[in-house]
C-alpha positions as CSV (number, residue, x, y, z in Angstrom):
1,M,-20.5,39.8,-40.0
2,G,-17.5,37.6,-39.6
3,R,-17.3,33.9,-40.3
4,R,-18.4,32.3,-37.1
5,G,-21.3,34.6,-36.8
6,C,-22.2,33.5,-40.5
7,C,-22.2,29.9,-39.8
8,R,-24.0,30.6,-36.8
9,R,-27.0,32.0,-38.7
10,L,-26.6,29.1,-41.3
11,R,-27.4,26.9,-38.3
12,R,-30.2,28.5,-37.3
13,Q,-31.9,28.8,-40.6
14,E,-31.5,24.7,-41.1
15,R,-33.5,24.4,-37.4
16,R,-36.0,25.9,-38.7
17,L,-37.1,23.5,-41.6
18,D,-38.9,20.5,-41.3
19,P,-36.9,17.4,-40.4
20,A,-37.9,16.4,-44.1
21,E,-36.4,19.1,-45.2
22,R,-33.2,18.6,-43.2
23,R,-33.0,14.9,-44.3
24,H,-33.4,16.0,-47.9
25,R,-30.9,18.7,-48.1
26,L,-30.1,20.4,-51.4
27,P,-26.6,19.4,-52.8
28,G,-26.3,23.6,-53.5
29,D,-26.9,23.5,-49.5
30,Q,-24.0,21.1,-48.8
31,R,-21.5,23.0,-51.0
32,R,-22.6,26.0,-49.4
33,R,-21.9,24.4,-46.3
34,R,-18.5,23.2,-47.5
35,R,-17.4,26.7,-48.5
36,H,-18.3,28.1,-44.7
37,S,-16.2,25.2,-43.3
38,R,-13.4,25.6,-45.3
39,G,-13.4,29.4,-44.8
40,C,-13.9,29.1,-40.8
41,R,-10.9,26.5,-41.3
42,D,-8.6,28.7,-42.9
43,E,-8.9,31.5,-40.0
44,G,-8.6,28.9,-37.2
45,R,-11.8,28.3,-36.6
46,R,-13.3,25.0,-36.7
47,A,-16.8,25.2,-37.0
48,H,-19.1,22.2,-37.5
49,R,-16.3,20.0,-36.0
50,R,-15.3,18.4,-32.8
51,P,-12.4,19.9,-30.8
52,Q,-9.1,18.5,-32.0
53,R,-7.7,15.7,-29.9
54,R,-4.8,16.7,-27.7
55,K,-1.9,15.1,-28.6
56,H,-0.1,12.4,-26.4
57,H,3.1,14.4,-26.3
58,D,1.0,17.3,-24.8
59,L,0.0,15.6,-22.1
60,L,3.3,14.3,-21.0
61,T,4.5,17.8,-20.3
62,S,0.8,18.8,-18.7
63,T,1.3,15.8,-15.8
64,S,2.3,18.8,-13.4
65,S,0.3,21.7,-15.1
66,L,-2.7,21.9,-12.8
67,E,-2.7,23.7,-9.9
68,T,0.8,24.0,-10.0
69,G,2.3,26.6,-7.7
70,R,-0.7,26.7,-5.0
71,A,-0.4,25.5,-1.9
72,L,-3.3,23.1,-0.8
73,V,-4.7,24.3,2.8
74,A,-6.9,23.0,5.2
75,R,-8.0,25.2,8.1
76,S,-10.1,23.9,11.4
77,V,-11.4,20.5,9.7
78,S,-13.5,18.5,12.2
79,K,-15.3,14.9,11.0
80,T,-17.2,12.9,13.3
81,F,-18.4,9.2,12.8
82,G,-21.4,8.4,15.7
83,T,-19.9,9.2,18.8
84,T,-16.4,9.2,17.6
85,R,-14.4,12.0,17.1
86,A,-12.4,11.5,14.2
87,L,-10.8,15.4,13.6
88,D,-10.7,18.2,15.5
89,G,-10.2,21.2,14.3
90,V,-7.0,19.8,12.2
91,D,-5.1,22.7,10.3
92,I,-2.5,21.3,7.3
93,L,-0.7,23.4,4.5
94,V,0.6,21.5,1.8
95,R,3.4,23.4,-0.2
96,P,3.9,22.6,-3.6
97,G,6.9,21.0,-4.7
98,T,7.4,19.5,-1.4
99,V,6.7,15.8,0.3
100,H,4.5,16.7,2.9
101,A,4.5,13.8,6.1
102,L,1.8,12.6,7.5
103,V,2.1,10.8,10.8
104,G,0.4,9.1,13.8
105,E,-1.1,6.2,15.2
106,N,-3.6,4.2,14.3
107,G,-7.3,6.0,15.1
108,A,-5.2,9.3,15.1
109,G,-6.8,10.8,12.1
110,K,-4.4,10.1,9.1
111,S,-6.6,8.2,6.7
112,T,-9.7,10.1,7.6
113,L,-8.2,13.5,6.7
114,A,-6.4,12.1,3.6
115,K,-10.1,11.1,2.1
116,I,-11.5,14.1,3.2
117,L,-8.5,16.0,0.9
118,A,-9.2,13.6,-2.3
119,G,-13.0,14.0,-1.4
120,I,-14.0,10.9,-0.7
121,Q,-15.6,12.0,2.5
122,E,-17.0,15.8,3.1
123,P,-16.1,17.2,6.6
124,D,-18.1,17.9,8.9
125,A,-16.6,21.8,9.9
126,G,-14.0,23.7,8.2
127,T,-13.0,24.8,5.1
128,M,-10.0,24.0,2.3
129,T,-8.6,25.9,-0.5
130,I,-5.8,25.5,-3.5
131,G,-4.3,28.5,-3.9
132,D,-6.8,31.3,-3.5
133,A,-9.5,29.3,-4.6
134,V,-12.2,27.4,-2.5
135,Y,-11.8,23.8,-2.8
136,A,-14.9,22.0,-1.6
137,P,-14.9,18.7,-3.6
138,R,-18.3,16.5,-3.6
139,D,-17.0,13.5,-4.5
140,R,-13.1,11.9,-5.6
141,A,-13.8,13.0,-9.7
142,E,-13.9,16.4,-8.8
143,A,-10.8,16.4,-6.5
144,K,-9.2,14.4,-9.3
145,A,-10.1,17.2,-11.7
146,R,-8.5,20.0,-9.4
147,G,-5.7,17.6,-9.4
148,V,-5.8,15.8,-6.0
149,N,-6.1,12.3,-6.1
150,M,-5.2,9.4,-3.7
151,V,-3.3,6.4,-3.4
152,P,-4.9,4.3,-0.8
153,Q,-3.4,1.4,1.6
154,Q,-5.7,-1.0,-0.2
155,L,-5.0,-1.1,-3.5
156,S,-7.9,-0.6,-6.3
157,L,-6.3,-2.0,-9.4
158,V,-8.5,-4.8,-10.9
159,G,-6.4,-7.6,-11.1
160,E,-7.8,-9.1,-14.3
161,L,-7.1,-5.9,-15.9
162,S,-3.5,-4.9,-17.0
163,L,-2.3,-1.6,-16.1
164,L,-2.9,0.3,-19.4
165,D,-6.5,-1.0,-18.7
166,N,-6.7,0.0,-15.2
167,F,-5.7,3.5,-16.4
168,L,-8.1,4.1,-19.3
169,L,-10.9,2.5,-17.0
170,V,-10.3,5.6,-14.3
171,S,-8.8,8.3,-16.7
172,P,-10.7,11.4,-16.6
173,R,-9.5,12.0,-20.2
174,R,-11.9,10.2,-22.4
175,V,-10.5,11.1,-25.7
176,L,-7.2,9.7,-24.8
177,R,-6.2,6.9,-27.0
178,R,-4.9,3.6,-26.4
179,R,-1.8,4.4,-27.8
180,A,-1.1,7.5,-26.3
181,A,-2.1,6.4,-22.9
182,H,0.7,3.6,-23.5
183,E,3.5,6.1,-24.3
184,L,2.0,7.9,-21.2
185,L,2.0,5.4,-18.7
186,S,5.6,4.1,-20.1
187,H,7.0,7.7,-19.5
188,T,6.0,7.7,-16.3
189,L,7.3,4.2,-15.6
190,E,10.4,5.1,-17.1
191,R,10.7,7.8,-14.8
192,A,9.8,6.0,-11.8
193,E,12.4,3.3,-12.9
194,V,10.3,0.6,-12.4
195,D,10.0,-2.2,-15.2
196,V,6.4,-3.2,-15.2
197,D,4.9,-4.9,-18.5
198,L,1.7,-2.9,-18.8
199,T,-0.2,-5.6,-21.1
200,V,-0.2,-8.4,-18.2
201,P,-3.2,-8.6,-15.6
202,T,-2.0,-6.6,-12.7
203,R,-2.9,-9.9,-10.5
204,N,0.0,-11.8,-11.9
205,L,2.4,-8.6,-10.6
206,T,4.1,-8.8,-7.5
207,Q,3.0,-6.7,-4.6
208,A,5.6,-4.3,-4.9
209,H,4.7,-3.8,-8.5
210,R,1.1,-3.3,-8.0
211,Q,1.7,-0.8,-5.5
212,L,3.7,1.1,-8.0
213,G,1.5,0.7,-10.4
214,E,-1.7,2.4,-8.5
215,I,1.1,5.3,-8.0
216,V,2.1,5.6,-11.4
217,V,-1.9,5.6,-13.0
218,A,-2.0,8.4,-10.3
219,L,0.3,10.3,-11.8
220,A,-0.7,9.7,-15.3
221,E,-4.1,10.9,-14.5
222,G,-2.5,14.5,-13.8
223,A,-2.5,14.6,-10.2
224,T,-0.2,17.5,-8.6
225,N,-1.5,16.8,-5.2
226,L,-0.9,13.4,-4.7
227,I,-1.5,11.7,-1.4
228,L,0.4,8.3,-0.9
229,D,-1.3,6.0,2.3
230,E,1.2,3.6,3.6
231,P,2.9,3.1,0.0
232,T,6.3,1.5,1.2
233,A,4.5,-0.7,3.9
234,S,4.9,-3.7,1.3
235,L,7.9,-2.3,-0.6
236,G,11.9,-3.6,-0.3
237,P,14.5,-1.7,0.6
238,R,15.5,-0.9,-3.4
239,E,11.8,-0.2,-3.9
240,V,11.8,2.0,-1.6
241,G,14.6,3.9,-2.6
242,G,13.4,4.0,-6.2
243,L,10.0,5.5,-5.0
244,F,11.8,8.4,-3.1
245,D,13.8,9.4,-6.4
246,H,10.6,9.8,-8.4
247,L,8.8,11.6,-5.5
248,R,11.8,14.2,-5.1
249,S,11.8,14.5,-9.2
250,L,8.0,15.0,-9.2
251,C,8.4,17.7,-6.5
252,E,11.2,19.6,-8.6
253,G,8.0,19.8,-11.0
254,G,5.8,21.3,-8.9
255,T,4.2,18.2,-7.4
256,A,2.8,17.9,-3.9
257,I,3.1,15.2,-2.0
258,V,1.7,14.0,1.4
259,L,3.3,11.0,2.7
260,I,1.0,8.7,5.1
261,T,3.9,6.6,7.3
262,H,4.4,4.8,10.1
263,R,8.1,4.4,9.3
264,L,9.8,7.2,11.1
265,D,12.7,6.9,9.3
266,E,11.1,8.0,6.0
267,V,10.3,11.4,7.5
268,G,13.7,12.5,7.8
269,A,14.7,10.5,4.0
270,V,12.6,12.2,2.2
271,A,9.7,14.8,4.0
272,D,10.4,18.4,3.5
273,D,7.4,19.1,6.3
274,V,5.7,16.8,8.8
275,S,2.3,16.9,10.8
276,V,1.9,14.6,13.4
277,L,-1.7,13.9,14.5
278,S,-2.8,12.1,18.1
279,H,-6.4,11.2,19.0
280,G,-7.8,13.4,16.0
281,R,-5.7,16.6,16.9
282,L,-2.7,18.1,15.2
283,V,0.0,18.0,17.8
284,H,2.8,19.6,15.5
285,H,3.3,20.8,12.1
286,G,6.8,22.2,11.1
287,P,9.8,21.5,9.2
288,A,11.2,17.8,9.2
289,A,14.3,18.8,9.5
290,D,13.3,20.1,13.1
291,L,12.3,16.9,14.6
292,S,14.4,13.6,15.4
293,P,12.5,10.1,15.1
294,Q,12.7,10.1,18.7
295,R,10.7,13.3,19.0
296,V,8.3,12.1,16.3
297,A,7.5,9.1,18.8
298,R,6.9,10.6,21.6
299,L,4.6,13.4,20.2
300,M,2.8,10.4,18.5
301,V,2.7,8.2,21.6
302,G,4.0,10.3,24.4
303,E,7.0,7.9,25.0
304,L,9.1,5.6,22.8
305,P,8.6,2.1,23.5
306,T,11.6,-0.1,23.9
307,A,12.2,-3.5,22.8
308,A,10.9,-6.4,24.8
309,A,13.4,-7.9,27.1
310,R,14.2,-11.9,25.6
311,A,15.6,-14.3,28.0
312,P,18.1,-16.9,26.3
313,R,15.8,-19.4,24.3
314,L,17.2,-23.0,23.9
315,P,15.5,-24.1,20.5
316,G,14.5,-27.8,20.3
317,E,13.6,-30.2,17.3
318,P,13.3,-29.2,14.0
319,V,9.7,-28.3,13.6
320,I,9.4,-26.5,10.1
321,S,11.9,-28.3,7.2
322,L,12.8,-28.1,3.9
323,H,15.0,-30.0,1.7
324,E,15.8,-28.8,-2.2
325,V,12.4,-27.8,-2.5
326,T,11.3,-26.2,-5.6
327,A,8.1,-24.4,-6.7
328,I,6.7,-22.1,-9.4
329,S,4.5,-18.6,-8.5
330,D,3.2,-16.5,-11.0
331,T,3.6,-13.4,-8.9
332,D,7.0,-13.8,-7.5
333,A,10.0,-15.2,-7.9
334,D,10.4,-19.3,-8.2
335,L,11.7,-21.7,-5.6
336,D,15.1,-22.7,-6.5
337,A,16.4,-26.1,-4.4
338,V,15.7,-24.0,-1.0
339,S,16.6,-26.2,2.1
340,L,15.7,-24.4,5.6
341,H,14.6,-25.4,8.9
342,V,13.1,-23.8,11.9
343,R,13.3,-25.5,15.7
344,A,10.6,-25.2,18.4
345,G,11.1,-21.6,20.3
346,E,13.2,-20.5,17.6
347,I,12.2,-17.2,15.3
348,V,13.7,-17.2,12.2
349,G,13.6,-14.0,10.0
350,V,13.8,-14.0,6.3
351,A,14.6,-10.8,4.7
352,G,15.3,-9.8,0.5
353,V,14.4,-7.7,-1.6
354,A,10.7,-7.7,-2.5
355,G,9.9,-10.4,-5.7
356,S,13.0,-12.5,-4.4
357,G,10.6,-15.6,-3.5
358,Q,9.8,-14.7,0.0
359,N,5.9,-15.1,-0.9
360,T,6.3,-18.2,-3.0
361,L,8.1,-19.6,0.3
362,M,5.5,-19.0,2.5
363,D,2.7,-19.8,0.1
364,V,4.6,-23.2,-0.2
365,L,4.7,-23.9,4.3
366,A,1.0,-22.5,4.5
367,G,0.0,-25.4,2.0
368,L,-1.4,-22.8,-0.5
369,T,1.3,-23.3,-3.6
370,P,2.5,-26.8,-4.3
371,A,6.3,-28.2,-4.0
372,R,7.5,-29.2,-7.6
373,T,10.1,-31.4,-6.4
374,G,11.8,-31.6,-3.1
375,A,10.3,-32.7,0.6
376,F,9.3,-30.1,3.3
377,R,7.0,-31.0,6.7
378,V,5.4,-28.7,8.9
379,D,4.8,-29.8,12.3
380,D,5.3,-33.9,11.3
381,L,3.0,-33.3,8.6
382,E,4.7,-34.2,4.8
383,A,3.7,-31.4,2.5
384,P,0.3,-30.2,4.2
385,R,-2.7,-28.6,2.8
386,A,-4.0,-25.6,4.5
387,V,-6.9,-27.3,6.1
388,D,-4.6,-29.8,7.9
389,L,-2.6,-27.2,9.2
390,L,-5.5,-25.3,11.0
391,S,-6.3,-28.6,12.7
392,R,-2.7,-28.7,13.6
393,G,-2.6,-25.0,15.0
394,V,-0.3,-23.2,12.8
395,A,-0.8,-19.7,12.9
396,W,-0.7,-17.9,9.1
397,I,-0.6,-14.1,8.8
398,P,-0.6,-13.5,5.0
399,E,0.9,-10.8,3.4
400,E,-2.2,-9.0,2.1
401,R,-4.5,-8.9,5.6
402,S,-7.7,-9.4,2.9
403,D,-6.4,-12.5,2.0
404,G,-7.0,-13.5,6.0
405,L,-10.1,-11.6,6.3
406,V,-13.9,-12.1,5.2
407,P,-15.2,-8.2,5.4
408,T,-19.0,-9.5,5.8
409,L,-17.8,-11.5,9.0
410,S,-18.4,-9.8,12.5
411,L,-15.3,-9.7,14.6
412,G,-16.4,-11.9,16.9
413,D,-17.1,-14.5,13.9
414,T,-13.9,-13.9,13.1
415,L,-12.3,-14.7,15.9
416,S,-14.3,-18.0,16.3
417,L,-13.3,-18.4,12.5
418,Y,-11.4,-21.6,13.1
419,D,-12.9,-23.5,15.8
420,S,-13.9,-26.3,13.1
421,A,-10.6,-26.5,11.7
422,A,-11.5,-29.3,9.6
423,I,-14.3,-27.5,7.8
424,P,-13.1,-25.9,4.6
425,R,-13.2,-22.3,5.0
426,A,-15.7,-21.9,2.0
427,S,-18.3,-24.0,4.0
428,R,-18.3,-22.1,7.2
429,P,-21.5,-20.0,8.1
430,R,-21.5,-16.6,7.5
431,S,-21.4,-13.9,10.0
432,R,-24.9,-14.1,12.5
433,G,-23.8,-10.4,13.9
434,T,-23.4,-11.7,17.1
435,T,-20.5,-13.6,18.5
436,A,-20.6,-17.2,20.1
437,N,-17.2,-16.4,21.8
438,P,-17.7,-14.9,25.1
439,D,-13.9,-14.1,25.1
440,A,-14.1,-11.9,21.9
441,A,-14.3,-8.4,23.5
442,T,-11.7,-9.3,26.1
443,T,-9.3,-10.4,22.7
444,L,-10.0,-7.6,21.2
445,R,-9.2,-5.1,23.8
446,A,-6.0,-6.8,24.5
447,F,-4.9,-6.6,20.9
448,D,-6.3,-2.9,20.9
449,V,-8.7,-3.5,18.3
450,R,-10.3,-0.1,17.7
451,P,-13.7,-0.1,18.2
452,A,-13.7,-3.3,20.4
453,T,-16.9,-4.4,19.2
454,P,-17.6,-8.2,18.5
455,S,-20.7,-7.5,16.4
456,L,-19.1,-4.8,13.9
457,A,-18.2,-6.2,10.1
458,A,-14.4,-7.0,9.9
459,G,-14.4,-4.4,6.7
460,G,-15.8,-1.6,8.9
461,L,-12.1,-1.3,10.7
462,S,-9.5,0.5,9.6
463,G,-6.3,-0.7,7.8
464,G,-4.4,-1.2,11.1
465,N,-7.0,-2.1,13.0
466,Q,-7.8,-5.2,10.6
467,Q,-4.4,-6.3,10.8
468,K,-4.6,-6.3,14.4
469,L,-8.0,-8.4,13.9
470,L,-6.2,-10.6,12.1
471,V,-3.2,-10.7,14.5
472,S,-5.6,-11.3,17.4
473,R,-7.3,-14.3,15.6
474,E,-4.2,-16.1,15.2
475,L,-2.1,-15.3,18.2
476,G,-4.6,-14.6,20.9
477,T,-7.0,-17.3,20.6
478,G,-4.7,-20.3,21.3
479,S,-1.0,-21.2,21.4
480,P,0.1,-22.1,18.1
481,R,3.1,-24.8,17.3
482,V,4.0,-22.9,14.3
483,V,3.6,-19.5,13.4
484,L,4.0,-18.5,9.3
485,A,4.1,-14.4,9.6
486,Y,5.0,-12.3,6.4
487,G,5.0,-8.4,7.4
488,P,2.9,-9.0,10.8
489,T,3.2,-5.3,11.7
490,Q,3.1,-3.6,8.3
491,G,0.9,-0.2,8.4
492,L,0.8,-0.6,12.6
493,D,2.1,2.4,14.7
494,L,5.1,2.2,16.8
495,R,2.9,1.0,20.2
496,A,0.8,-2.0,17.9
497,A,4.1,-3.0,16.4
498,Q,5.4,-3.7,19.2
499,S,3.1,-5.3,21.2
500,I,2.4,-7.5,17.9
501,R,6.4,-8.5,18.2
502,E,5.7,-9.1,21.8
503,R,3.3,-11.6,21.1
504,I,5.3,-13.1,18.6
505,V,8.2,-13.6,21.1
506,G,5.8,-15.1,23.9
507,A,4.6,-17.4,21.1
508,A,8.2,-18.7,20.6
509,E,9.1,-18.7,24.3
510,A,6.4,-21.0,24.3
511,G,8.0,-23.4,22.0
512,A,6.7,-22.5,18.7
513,A,8.6,-22.3,15.7
514,V,8.2,-18.9,14.3
515,L,9.1,-17.8,10.7
516,V,8.8,-14.2,9.7
517,A,9.1,-12.8,6.5
518,S,9.8,-8.9,6.1
519,H,10.6,-6.4,4.2
520,D,11.6,-3.8,7.4
521,L,15.1,-5.3,8.5
522,E,15.2,-3.7,11.5
523,E,12.0,-5.4,12.4
524,L,14.0,-8.7,11.9
525,L,16.5,-7.7,13.8
526,H,14.4,-7.3,16.8
527,L,12.9,-10.3,16.4
528,A,14.8,-13.4,15.1
529,D,17.4,-15.5,16.4
530,R,18.9,-16.1,13.0
531,I,18.1,-14.6,9.6
532,V,17.9,-15.9,6.3
533,V,18.4,-13.8,3.0
534,M,16.6,-14.4,-0.2
535,F,17.9,-13.8,-3.7
536,S,15.9,-15.0,-7.1
537,G,14.4,-17.5,-5.0
538,R,17.4,-19.2,-3.6
539,I,18.7,-18.9,-0.1
540,A,21.7,-16.3,-0.3
541,A,23.1,-16.1,2.9
542,E,22.2,-17.2,6.3
543,W,23.4,-16.1,9.8
544,P,22.9,-16.5,13.3
545,I,21.8,-13.2,14.7
546,S,24.8,-12.2,16.9
547,E,26.6,-12.3,13.6
548,V,24.6,-10.1,11.3
549,T,25.3,-6.6,10.2
550,T,23.4,-4.3,8.1
551,D,26.0,-4.5,5.4
552,K,26.2,-8.2,5.4
553,V,22.3,-8.0,4.9
554,G,22.4,-5.6,2.2
555,A,25.2,-6.8,0.1
556,A,23.0,-10.4,0.0
557,M,20.2,-8.8,-0.6
558,A,21.4,-7.3,-3.7
559,G,22.9,-10.6,-4.9
560,L,26.6,-9.9,-3.9
561,S,29.0,-12.6,-2.0
562,P,30.2,-12.6,0.8
563,A,33.6,-11.4,-0.3
564,D,31.9,-8.3,-1.8
565,S,30.5,-7.2,1.4
566,P,31.5,-3.5,2.3
567,D,32.4,-5.1,6.0
568,A,34.3,-8.5,4.6
569,A,37.6,-7.4,5.5
570,S,36.8,-5.9,9.0
571,A,35.1,-6.8,12.0
572,E,32.2,-4.8,12.6
573,T,30.1,-4.5,15.6
574,P,27.0,-6.3,15.3
575,S,24.3,-3.9,14.2
576,V,21.7,-6.0,16.5
577,P,19.6,-3.3,18.5
578,T,19.5,-3.4,22.2
579,E,16.7,-0.7,22.3
580,K,13.7,-0.2,20.4
581,E,14.3,2.4,17.5
582,P,11.5,3.9,15.4
583,S,11.0,1.7,12.0
């Protein structure tokens, strides 16, 4: 009998002893066990011992080892919610080592398909496989164990915990020590070319770094089929480029990536394959190189929407004004002597790389962050509070839609939330399940909120429909004198985004002073009469729209002086679009 069998026989003999005898084991028995243990160890078998922990450097090389080289396939997947057919016989093939773009309008079924692939929801019909093996996860943990992970559009990081603690909280590697986890995350961050402190609470990070941190955590968990739901919605050009570089390097190692996006230029920039969904059905599947952005847009919405025609506007007196304003922010760049004015009937766009101070600027104007020095006025109010702005009809669209919505309130109550503007938000009544606003359903339909049911809770809507609900409350229930909007169309499809832009233009034509901050430069070129670029908390450049070029804006966003701009020495036709292009 070999060593292993001998040790098993000893354990069986000990189990036959009385508990008292096991507690008072003789010294000779102890020596005998030690001899057998040493013998097993000498033969490479560690009996009576826990398995040795894997070294952290092994984990670094194993992040793309699970299921690598096998395709993730879904066949005839269907899903119904009540009477709504979210997915109707959808097929998808995600090849290893590729980026697979999944595009479609809001409500087309992209998020539902992604949740089914990630084990968050179960399909009503259809099958899935990874390679030759059946893939039918009952929950997200099973999906992660098979190497399938999803980064949702609404980030799930715990704000009070650091990125390292968030990783330890969700990591399936329970034996992973803190030091090993730190090295694993540091390695992943280095590959992503992201500079983030792993030890600070994630609520103190910028939106861009929180988004990148969530992706890094998923990668460090060992995802080999990574699903990204609108990962670039709140990222600037530099962060988007860095993310795409990292995605390509992951694909070279065999990782498959499903990229859910509304930015059609990203399909051609990074995707190998593309699937287009429309009303829950697959309308196209094939190589991304075979489709132009215009063709993708037509497949999604039937026709490419054009930019709304705008009559020339004559701006009035300044309604928003800042003079040498400084402010401190925990999550964005501090404002450094910012001076700016926005006149009635004018749209001013604020461009800049994420973390350049746009958030701080918008929060100061919205009364959420105090100014330390300098002076600013909004609609004749000196340094107003947020509640004062509500009573003046100031529309506020924050970067994070969750900051502007109460998930438990009904849609009707959400639209009526500001009816008593003098009442602090914390003191306003809870949802009654019905709405006192008789025009709620009409407003919801006008902004294409699906479903347009006033009694439905706001938290039950998809991310895109929550954004449309937020905009409908701010722009559809009155005539605002001031509009402060940060990324008003982020996460929206082409048709919905164009509709929101038309509403913003309409507010300006009605006399509102509009300040729009966005990471989407093309959106600002379509909307703004004037563009300012922020860099490191300061106004780096400012032009009327007729003088704007992408090269000028790009140089200013990088902190370059006008003399360093690629087109500084030559006249160039302004890049102001005359027709709506996919964003």
